[in-house]
PyMOL Python script that loads the backbone (N, CA, C, O; Angstrom):
from pymol import cmd

cmd.read_pdbstr("""\
ATOM      1  N   MET A   1      16.659   1.443  25.180  1.00  0.00           N
ATOM      2  CA  MET A   1      16.630   2.690  25.909  1.00  0.00           C
ATOM      3  C   MET A   1      16.370   3.817  24.911  1.00  0.00           C
ATOM      4  O   MET A   1      16.978   3.844  23.841  1.00  0.00           O
ATOM      5  N   ALA A   2      15.499   4.723  25.239  1.00  0.00           N
ATOM      6  CA  ALA A   2      15.182   5.862  24.371  1.00  0.00           C
ATOM      7  C   ALA A   2      16.316   6.871  24.399  1.00  0.00           C
ATOM      8  O   ALA A   2      16.929   7.106  25.440  1.00  0.00           O
ATOM      9  N   PRO A   3      16.587   7.466  23.245  1.00  0.00           N
ATOM     10  CA  PRO A   3      17.652   8.467  23.208  1.00  0.00           C
ATOM     11  C   PRO A   3      17.308   9.680  24.064  1.00  0.00           C
ATOM     12  O   PRO A   3      16.145  10.063  24.190  1.00  0.00           O
ATOM     13  N   VAL A   4      18.337  10.269  24.646  1.00  0.00           N
ATOM     14  CA  VAL A   4      18.159  11.462  25.465  1.00  0.00           C
ATOM     15  C   VAL A   4      17.893  12.646  24.536  1.00  0.00           C
ATOM     16  O   VAL A   4      18.523  12.756  23.484  1.00  0.00           O
ATOM     17  N   GLY A   5      16.984  13.516  24.906  1.00  0.00           N
ATOM     18  CA  GLY A   5      16.696  14.692  24.096  1.00  0.00           C
ATOM     19  C   GLY A   5      15.338  14.641  23.431  1.00  0.00           C
ATOM     20  O   GLY A   5      14.965  15.580  22.727  1.00  0.00           O
ATOM     21  N   GLY A   6      14.583  13.565  23.635  1.00  0.00           N
ATOM     22  CA  GLY A   6      13.233  13.493  23.122  1.00  0.00           C
ATOM     23  C   GLY A   6      13.107  13.148  21.652  1.00  0.00           C
ATOM     24  O   GLY A   6      12.021  13.279  21.088  1.00  0.00           O
ATOM     25  N   THR A   7      14.168  12.719  21.022  1.00  0.00           N
ATOM     26  CA  THR A   7      14.106  12.346  19.610  1.00  0.00           C
ATOM     27  C   THR A   7      13.461  10.977  19.487  1.00  0.00           C
ATOM     28  O   THR A   7      13.929  10.001  20.074  1.00  0.00           O
ATOM     29  N   THR A   8      12.374  10.914  18.714  1.00  0.00           N
ATOM     30  CA  THR A   8      11.723   9.629  18.501  1.00  0.00           C
ATOM     31  C   THR A   8      11.645   9.351  17.008  1.00  0.00           C
ATOM     32  O   THR A   8      11.552  10.262  16.186  1.00  0.00           O
ATOM     33  N   VAL A   9      11.683   8.087  16.690  1.00  0.00           N
ATOM     34  CA  VAL A   9      11.556   7.650  15.313  1.00  0.00           C
ATOM     35  C   VAL A   9      10.281   6.829  15.235  1.00  0.00           C
ATOM     36  O   VAL A   9      10.055   5.931  16.046  1.00  0.00           O
ATOM     37  N   GLN A  10       9.449   7.146  14.248  1.00  0.00           N
ATOM     38  CA  GLN A  10       8.217   6.390  14.086  1.00  0.00           C
ATOM     39  C   GLN A  10       8.275   5.615  12.774  1.00  0.00           C
ATOM     40  O   GLN A  10       8.582   6.172  11.719  1.00  0.00           O
ATOM     41  N   ASP A  11       7.985   4.362  12.858  1.00  0.00           N
ATOM     42  CA  ASP A  11       7.898   3.515  11.680  1.00  0.00           C
ATOM     43  C   ASP A  11       6.416   3.448  11.323  1.00  0.00           C
ATOM     44  O   ASP A  11       5.654   2.717  11.957  1.00  0.00           O
ATOM     45  N   HIS A  12       6.012   4.202  10.321  1.00  0.00           N
ATOM     46  CA  HIS A  12       4.596   4.321   9.977  1.00  0.00           C
ATOM     47  C   HIS A  12       4.009   3.002   9.484  1.00  0.00           C
ATOM     48  O   HIS A  12       2.830   2.730   9.711  1.00  0.00           O
ATOM     49  N   VAL A  13       4.808   2.188   8.820  1.00  0.00           N
ATOM     50  CA  VAL A  13       4.328   0.885   8.364  1.00  0.00           C
ATOM     51  C   VAL A  13       4.055  -0.008   9.572  1.00  0.00           C
ATOM     52  O   VAL A  13       3.026  -0.680   9.628  1.00  0.00           O
ATOM     53  N   ALA A  14       4.968  -0.017  10.530  1.00  0.00           N
ATOM     54  CA  ALA A  14       4.780  -0.833  11.727  1.00  0.00           C
ATOM     55  C   ALA A  14       3.562  -0.360  12.516  1.00  0.00           C
ATOM     56  O   ALA A  14       2.800  -1.181  13.026  1.00  0.00           O
ATOM     57  N   LEU A  15       3.373   0.940  12.619  1.00  0.00           N
ATOM     58  CA  LEU A  15       2.211   1.469  13.333  1.00  0.00           C
ATOM     59  C   LEU A  15       0.908   1.068  12.647  1.00  0.00           C
ATOM     60  O   LEU A  15      -0.073   0.747  13.317  1.00  0.00           O
ATOM     61  N   ALA A  16       0.893   1.084  11.318  1.00  0.00           N
ATOM     62  CA  ALA A  16      -0.302   0.677  10.566  1.00  0.00           C
ATOM     63  C   ALA A  16      -0.586  -0.808  10.783  1.00  0.00           C
ATOM     64  O   ALA A  16      -1.742  -1.203  10.935  1.00  0.00           O
ATOM     65  N   GLU A  17       0.461  -1.630  10.799  1.00  0.00           N
ATOM     66  CA  GLU A  17       0.288  -3.056  11.034  1.00  0.00           C
ATOM     67  C   GLU A  17      -0.245  -3.334  12.435  1.00  0.00           C
ATOM     68  O   GLU A  17      -1.096  -4.204  12.621  1.00  0.00           O
ATOM     69  N   ILE A  18       0.254  -2.598  13.410  1.00  0.00           N
ATOM     70  CA  ILE A  18      -0.217  -2.756  14.787  1.00  0.00           C
ATOM     71  C   ILE A  18      -1.690  -2.380  14.882  1.00  0.00           C
ATOM     72  O   ILE A  18      -2.465  -3.059  15.557  1.00  0.00           O
ATOM     73  N   GLU A  19      -2.078  -1.302  14.209  1.00  0.00           N
ATOM     74  CA  GLU A  19      -3.478  -0.880  14.213  1.00  0.00           C
ATOM     75  C   GLU A  19      -4.374  -1.954  13.593  1.00  0.00           C
ATOM     76  O   GLU A  19      -5.441  -2.253  14.131  1.00  0.00           O
ATOM     77  N   LEU A  20      -3.953  -2.535  12.469  1.00  0.00           N
ATOM     78  CA  LEU A  20      -4.745  -3.579  11.820  1.00  0.00           C
ATOM     79  C   LEU A  20      -4.838  -4.829  12.695  1.00  0.00           C
ATOM     80  O   LEU A  20      -5.891  -5.463  12.767  1.00  0.00           O
ATOM     81  N   CYS A  21      -3.742  -5.181  13.356  1.00  0.00           N
ATOM     82  CA  CYS A  21      -3.768  -6.330  14.267  1.00  0.00           C
ATOM     83  C   CYS A  21      -4.748  -6.098  15.410  1.00  0.00           C
ATOM     84  O   CYS A  21      -5.478  -7.006  15.807  1.00  0.00           O
ATOM     85  N   GLY A  22      -4.760  -4.888  15.932  1.00  0.00           N
ATOM     86  CA  GLY A  22      -5.698  -4.545  16.992  1.00  0.00           C
ATOM     87  C   GLY A  22      -7.141  -4.664  16.530  1.00  0.00           C
ATOM     88  O   GLY A  22      -7.992  -5.179  17.256  1.00  0.00           O
ATOM     89  N   GLU A  23      -7.419  -4.184  15.313  1.00  0.00           N
ATOM     90  CA  GLU A  23      -8.774  -4.280  14.772  1.00  0.00           C
ATOM     91  C   GLU A  23      -9.171  -5.736  14.565  1.00  0.00           C
ATOM     92  O   GLU A  23     -10.321  -6.107  14.798  1.00  0.00           O
ATOM     93  N   LEU A  24      -8.221  -6.562  14.128  1.00  0.00           N
ATOM     94  CA  LEU A  24      -8.498  -7.984  13.936  1.00  0.00           C
ATOM     95  C   LEU A  24      -8.766  -8.671  15.277  1.00  0.00           C
ATOM     96  O   LEU A  24      -9.659  -9.512  15.372  1.00  0.00           O
ATOM     97  N   ILE A  25      -8.016  -8.326  16.290  1.00  0.00           N
ATOM     98  CA  ILE A  25      -8.225  -8.903  17.625  1.00  0.00           C
ATOM     99  C   ILE A  25      -9.600  -8.519  18.159  1.00  0.00           C
ATOM    100  O   ILE A  25     -10.296  -9.356  18.734  1.00  0.00           O
ATOM    101  N   ILE A  26      -9.999  -7.264  17.974  1.00  0.00           N
ATOM    102  CA  ILE A  26     -11.317  -6.815  18.430  1.00  0.00           C
ATOM    103  C   ILE A  26     -12.420  -7.572  17.705  1.00  0.00           C
ATOM    104  O   ILE A  26     -13.380  -8.026  18.328  1.00  0.00           O
ATOM    105  N   ALA A  27     -12.284  -7.711  16.385  1.00  0.00           N
ATOM    106  CA  ALA A  27     -13.298  -8.435  15.602  1.00  0.00           C
ATOM    107  C   ALA A  27     -13.376  -9.892  16.035  1.00  0.00           C
ATOM    108  O   ALA A  27     -14.469 -10.445  16.162  1.00  0.00           O
ATOM    109  N   ALA A  28     -12.225 -10.515  16.262  1.00  0.00           N
ATOM    110  CA  ALA A  28     -12.210 -11.920  16.661  1.00  0.00           C
ATOM    111  C   ALA A  28     -12.821 -12.112  18.047  1.00  0.00           C
ATOM    112  O   ALA A  28     -13.517 -13.098  18.286  1.00  0.00           O
ATOM    113  N   SER A  29     -12.567 -11.185  18.949  1.00  0.00           N
ATOM    114  CA  SER A  29     -13.106 -11.333  20.302  1.00  0.00           C
ATOM    115  C   SER A  29     -14.612 -11.075  20.341  1.00  0.00           C
ATOM    116  O   SER A  29     -15.300 -11.565  21.236  1.00  0.00           O
ATOM    117  N   ALA A  30     -15.126 -10.312  19.382  1.00  0.00           N
ATOM    118  CA  ALA A  30     -16.557 -10.031  19.334  1.00  0.00           C
ATOM    119  C   ALA A  30     -17.338 -11.119  18.597  1.00  0.00           C
ATOM    120  O   ALA A  30     -18.559 -11.201  18.731  1.00  0.00           O
ATOM    121  N   ALA A  31     -16.650 -11.947  17.827  1.00  0.00           N
ATOM    122  CA  ALA A  31     -17.315 -12.975  17.033  1.00  0.00           C
ATOM    123  C   ALA A  31     -17.694 -14.166  17.904  1.00  0.00           C
ATOM    124  O   ALA A  31     -16.998 -14.509  18.859  1.00  0.00           O
ATOM    125  N   ARG A  32     -18.806 -14.780  17.551  1.00  0.00           N
ATOM    126  CA  ARG A  32     -19.241 -15.968  18.289  1.00  0.00           C
ATOM    127  C   ARG A  32     -18.523 -17.208  17.792  1.00  0.00           C
ATOM    128  O   ARG A  32     -18.356 -18.172  18.539  1.00  0.00           O
ATOM    129  N   GLU A  33     -18.097 -17.193  16.536  1.00  0.00           N
ATOM    130  CA  GLU A  33     -17.390 -18.314  15.934  1.00  0.00           C
ATOM    131  C   GLU A  33     -16.104 -17.799  15.290  1.00  0.00           C
ATOM    132  O   GLU A  33     -15.813 -16.603  15.328  1.00  0.00           O
ATOM    133  N   ARG A  34     -15.352 -18.707  14.707  1.00  0.00           N
ATOM    134  CA  ARG A  34     -14.128 -18.299  14.009  1.00  0.00           C
ATOM    135  C   ARG A  34     -14.489 -17.346  12.877  1.00  0.00           C
ATOM    136  O   ARG A  34     -15.528 -17.495  12.233  1.00  0.00           O
ATOM    137  N   LEU A  35     -13.630 -16.378  12.645  1.00  0.00           N
ATOM    138  CA  LEU A  35     -13.858 -15.451  11.544  1.00  0.00           C
ATOM    139  C   LEU A  35     -13.603 -16.164  10.219  1.00  0.00           C
ATOM    140  O   LEU A  35     -12.640 -16.920  10.088  1.00  0.00           O
ATOM    141  N   SER A  36     -14.457 -15.923   9.255  1.00  0.00           N
ATOM    142  CA  SER A  36     -14.245 -16.470   7.924  1.00  0.00           C
ATOM    143  C   SER A  36     -13.139 -15.677   7.241  1.00  0.00           C
ATOM    144  O   SER A  36     -12.779 -14.585   7.681  1.00  0.00           O
ATOM    145  N   LEU A  37     -12.610 -16.235   6.174  1.00  0.00           N
ATOM    146  CA  LEU A  37     -11.577 -15.518   5.427  1.00  0.00           C
ATOM    147  C   LEU A  37     -12.123 -14.201   4.887  1.00  0.00           C
ATOM    148  O   LEU A  37     -11.405 -13.202   4.837  1.00  0.00           O
ATOM    149  N   GLU A  38     -13.390 -14.199   4.483  1.00  0.00           N
ATOM    150  CA  GLU A  38     -14.005 -12.971   3.980  1.00  0.00           C
ATOM    151  C   GLU A  38     -14.102 -11.923   5.080  1.00  0.00           C
ATOM    152  O   GLU A  38     -13.878 -10.738   4.835  1.00  0.00           O
ATOM    153  N   SER A  39     -14.436 -12.360   6.294  1.00  0.00           N
ATOM    154  CA  SER A  39     -14.526 -11.430   7.424  1.00  0.00           C
ATOM    155  C   SER A  39     -13.156 -10.850   7.759  1.00  0.00           C
ATOM    156  O   SER A  39     -13.035  -9.660   8.050  1.00  0.00           O
ATOM    157  N   ILE A  40     -12.144 -11.678   7.719  1.00  0.00           N
ATOM    158  CA  ILE A  40     -10.780 -11.212   7.988  1.00  0.00           C
ATOM    159  C   ILE A  40     -10.366 -10.193   6.939  1.00  0.00           C
ATOM    160  O   ILE A  40      -9.807  -9.146   7.266  1.00  0.00           O
ATOM    161  N   ASP A  41     -10.644 -10.506   5.670  1.00  0.00           N
ATOM    162  CA  ASP A  41     -10.322  -9.560   4.595  1.00  0.00           C
ATOM    163  C   ASP A  41     -11.041  -8.237   4.793  1.00  0.00           C
ATOM    164  O   ASP A  41     -10.478  -7.174   4.533  1.00  0.00           O
ATOM    165  N   GLU A  42     -12.282  -8.300   5.252  1.00  0.00           N
ATOM    166  CA  GLU A  42     -13.051  -7.071   5.485  1.00  0.00           C
ATOM    167  C   GLU A  42     -12.426  -6.238   6.601  1.00  0.00           C
ATOM    168  O   GLU A  42     -12.286  -5.022   6.471  1.00  0.00           O
ATOM    169  N   VAL A  43     -12.053  -6.892   7.691  1.00  0.00           N
ATOM    170  CA  VAL A  43     -11.431  -6.184   8.813  1.00  0.00           C
ATOM    171  C   VAL A  43     -10.107  -5.557   8.386  1.00  0.00           C
ATOM    172  O   VAL A  43      -9.789  -4.430   8.766  1.00  0.00           O
ATOM    173  N   LEU A  44      -9.341  -6.301   7.592  1.00  0.00           N
ATOM    174  CA  LEU A  44      -8.031  -5.822   7.168  1.00  0.00           C
ATOM    175  C   LEU A  44      -8.100  -4.926   5.938  1.00  0.00           C
ATOM    176  O   LEU A  44      -7.076  -4.453   5.447  1.00  0.00           O
ATOM    177  N   ARG A  45      -9.304  -4.698   5.449  1.00  0.00           N
ATOM    178  CA  ARG A  45      -9.560  -3.820   4.302  1.00  0.00           C
ATOM    179  C   ARG A  45      -8.806  -4.269   3.045  1.00  0.00           C
ATOM    180  O   ARG A  45      -8.296  -3.447   2.283  1.00  0.00           O
ATOM    181  N   VAL A  46      -8.747  -5.583   2.848  1.00  0.00           N
ATOM    182  CA  VAL A  46      -8.050  -6.137   1.687  1.00  0.00           C
ATOM    183  C   VAL A  46      -8.768  -5.741   0.402  1.00  0.00           C
ATOM    184  O   VAL A  46      -8.123  -5.353  -0.572  1.00  0.00           O
ATOM    185  N   THR A  47     -10.086  -5.835   0.389  1.00  0.00           N
ATOM    186  CA  THR A  47     -10.853  -5.511  -0.814  1.00  0.00           C
ATOM    187  C   THR A  47     -10.658  -4.060  -1.199  1.00  0.00           C
ATOM    188  O   THR A  47     -10.497  -3.752  -2.379  1.00  0.00           O
ATOM    189  N   GLU A  48     -10.669  -3.162  -0.226  1.00  0.00           N
ATOM    190  CA  GLU A  48     -10.464  -1.742  -0.503  1.00  0.00           C
ATOM    191  C   GLU A  48      -9.099  -1.508  -1.148  1.00  0.00           C
ATOM    192  O   GLU A  48      -8.983  -0.706  -2.075  1.00  0.00           O
ATOM    193  N   GLU A  49      -8.069  -2.200  -0.668  1.00  0.00           N
ATOM    194  CA  GLU A  49      -6.720  -2.042  -1.220  1.00  0.00           C
ATOM    195  C   GLU A  49      -6.665  -2.568  -2.649  1.00  0.00           C
ATOM    196  O   GLU A  49      -6.010  -1.977  -3.508  1.00  0.00           O
ATOM    197  N   ARG A  50      -7.355  -3.683  -2.902  1.00  0.00           N
ATOM    198  CA  ARG A  50      -7.360  -4.230  -4.254  1.00  0.00           C
ATOM    199  C   ARG A  50      -8.043  -3.276  -5.222  1.00  0.00           C
ATOM    200  O   ARG A  50      -7.570  -3.072  -6.341  1.00  0.00           O
ATOM    201  N   ARG A  51      -9.173  -2.684  -4.782  1.00  0.00           N
ATOM    202  CA  ARG A  51      -9.886  -1.730  -5.627  1.00  0.00           C
ATOM    203  C   ARG A  51      -9.032  -0.501  -5.889  1.00  0.00           C
ATOM    204  O   ARG A  51      -8.986   0.000  -7.012  1.00  0.00           O
ATOM    205  N   ALA A  52      -8.361  -0.018  -4.865  1.00  0.00           N
ATOM    206  CA  ALA A  52      -7.519   1.168  -5.018  1.00  0.00           C
ATOM    207  C   ALA A  52      -6.358   0.880  -5.970  1.00  0.00           C
ATOM    208  O   ALA A  52      -5.981   1.732  -6.775  1.00  0.00           O
ATOM    209  N   GLY A  53      -5.801  -0.310  -5.876  1.00  0.00           N
ATOM    210  CA  GLY A  53      -4.697  -0.692  -6.757  1.00  0.00           C
ATOM    211  C   GLY A  53      -5.152  -0.864  -8.195  1.00  0.00           C
ATOM    212  O   GLY A  53      -4.399  -0.566  -9.122  1.00  0.00           O
ATOM    213  N   ALA A  54      -6.371  -1.339  -8.393  1.00  0.00           N
ATOM    214  CA  ALA A  54      -6.897  -1.531  -9.748  1.00  0.00           C
ATOM    215  C   ALA A  54      -7.231  -0.202 -10.418  1.00  0.00           C
ATOM    216  O   ALA A  54      -7.232  -0.101 -11.644  1.00  0.00           O
ATOM    217  N   GLY A  55      -7.515   0.812  -9.611  1.00  0.00           N
ATOM    218  CA  GLY A  55      -7.894   2.123 -10.151  1.00  0.00           C
ATOM    219  C   GLY A  55      -6.706   2.945 -10.590  1.00  0.00           C
ATOM    220  O   GLY A  55      -6.884   3.994 -11.209  1.00  0.00           O
ATOM    221  N   GLN A  56      -5.492   2.498 -10.287  1.00  0.00           N
ATOM    222  CA  GLN A  56      -4.299   3.281 -10.622  1.00  0.00           C
ATOM    223  C   GLN A  56      -3.906   3.150 -12.052  1.00  0.00           C
ATOM    224  O   GLN A  56      -2.920   3.752 -12.479  1.00  0.00           O
TER     225      GLN A  56
END
""", "prot")
cmd.dss("prot")
cmd.show_as("cartoon", "prot")
cmd.util.cbc("prot")
cmd.orient("prot")
């Protein structure tokens, strides 16, 4: 039950994960075959995160 008074708490990590899951579902439903690991990494922006981490 939501608290009375309009107070909401947002978990930004959970929201980001939900967004990525949605993007993965869209990519999978648009694909004619199973997504390759490289395609999954691209959708989830794994390579971008690795590059950003290496630049620090």
